[in-house]
C-alpha positions, 0 to 999 in steps of 0.5 A, a space after each residue: 500500500 502506497 501512501 495516498 493521503 496528505 496531511 490536510 486530508 488526514 486532519 480533515 478525516 480526524 476532525 470529521 470522525 471526532 465530530 461524529 463520535 461526539 454527536 453519537 455519544 451525546 445522543 444527538 444522532 442515534 439509531 441506525 443513522 448514528 450507528 452507520 455514521 459511527 462506522 464511517 467515522 471509524 473507517 475515516 479514522 483508520 484510513 487517516 492513521 495508515 495514510 491510505 484510502 482504498 477508494 482513492 487507489 482505483 481512481 489514481 487520486 493522491 493528496 500527498 506530495 510525490 517524492 522525486 
C-alpha cells in the first residue's frame, strides 16, 4: 500500500470522525443513522492513521506530495 493521503486530508478525516463520535455519544444522532455514521467515522479514522484510502487507489487520486 502506497501512501495516498496528505496531511490536510488526514486532519480533515480526524476532525470529521471526532465530530461524529461526539454527536453519537451525546445522543444527538442515534439509531441506525448514528450507528452507520459511527462506522464511517471509524473507517475515516483508520484510513487517516495508515495514510491510505482504498477508494482513492482505483481512481489514481493522491493528496500527498510525490517524492522525486
